[in-house]
C-alpha positions in Angstrom: -7.1 -6.8 -9.8 -2.7 -6.3 -9.6 -0.8 -3.4 -10.1 2.6 -3.3 -10.7 4.3 -1.6 -7.5 6.1 1.0 -9.9 2.6 2.4 -10.4 2.0 3.0 -6.6 5.5 4.2 -6.3 4.6 6.8 -9.0 1.2 7.4 -7.6 2.1 7.8 -4.2 5.0 10.0 -4.9 7.8 7.6 -3.2 11.6 8.3 -3.8 11.8 4.6 -4.9 10.0 1.4 -5.1 12.2 0.3 -2.3 10.8 3.1 0.1 7.3 2.5 -1.0 7.6 -1.9 -0.5 8.9 -0.7 3.3 6.0 1.3 3.5 3.7 -1.3 2.2 5.5 -3.9 4.5 5.5 -1.8 7.7 1.6 -0.7 7.7 0.4 -4.4 7.5 0.2 -5.0 3.8 3.2 -7.5 3.0 0.8 -10.5 2.1 -0.3 -8.1 -0.7 3.2 -8.0 -2.4 3.9 -10.6 -5.3 7.5 -11.2 -7.2 7.5 -12.8 -10.3 9.8 -13.7 -12.7 9.4 -11.3 -15.8 10.3 -12.3 -19.4 13.6 -10.9 -19.0 14.8 -12.9 -16.3 14.2 -9.9 -14.2 12.3 -9.8 -11.4 8.6 -7.8 -11.4 7.1 -7.1 -8.2 2.7 -6.1 -7.9 0.6 -5.7 -5.7 -2.9 -7.4 -5.3 -5.0 -4.2 -4.5 -7.9 -5.7 -4.0 -6.6 -7.3 -0.9 -4.5 -4.4 0.2 -8.1 -2.3 0.2 -8.9 -3.6 3.2 -5.8 -2.6 5.1 -5.6 0.8 3.5 -9.4 1.6 4.5 -8.7 0.1 7.8 -5.6 2.7 8.2 -7.6 5.8 6.5 -10.4 5.4 9.1 -7.7 5.4 11.9 -6.4 7.9 10.8 -9.2 10.6 9.8 -11.5 9.2 13.2 -13.3 11.3 14.6 -12.8 12.9 18.3 -15.3 13.7 20.7 -14.7 16.9 23.1 -16.7 17.2 26.0 -19.4 20.7 25.8 -19.2 19.5 21.9 -22.2 21.4 20.1 
């Protein structure tokens, strides 16, 4: 499954596409970004969601990992 970068920008409430792309690149998902020329001679940036899912699942688990406190019941 592939989605447009604009979709992720809107869904994740980034200010612009560049901020969303920078976030993806700094968090290890740069290999999921695909640039293609569109029909009108511009460029379209798309994200390979299936490949990015593993990266983001690992980041989610790291962010919400459990901390064992000594004396915890």
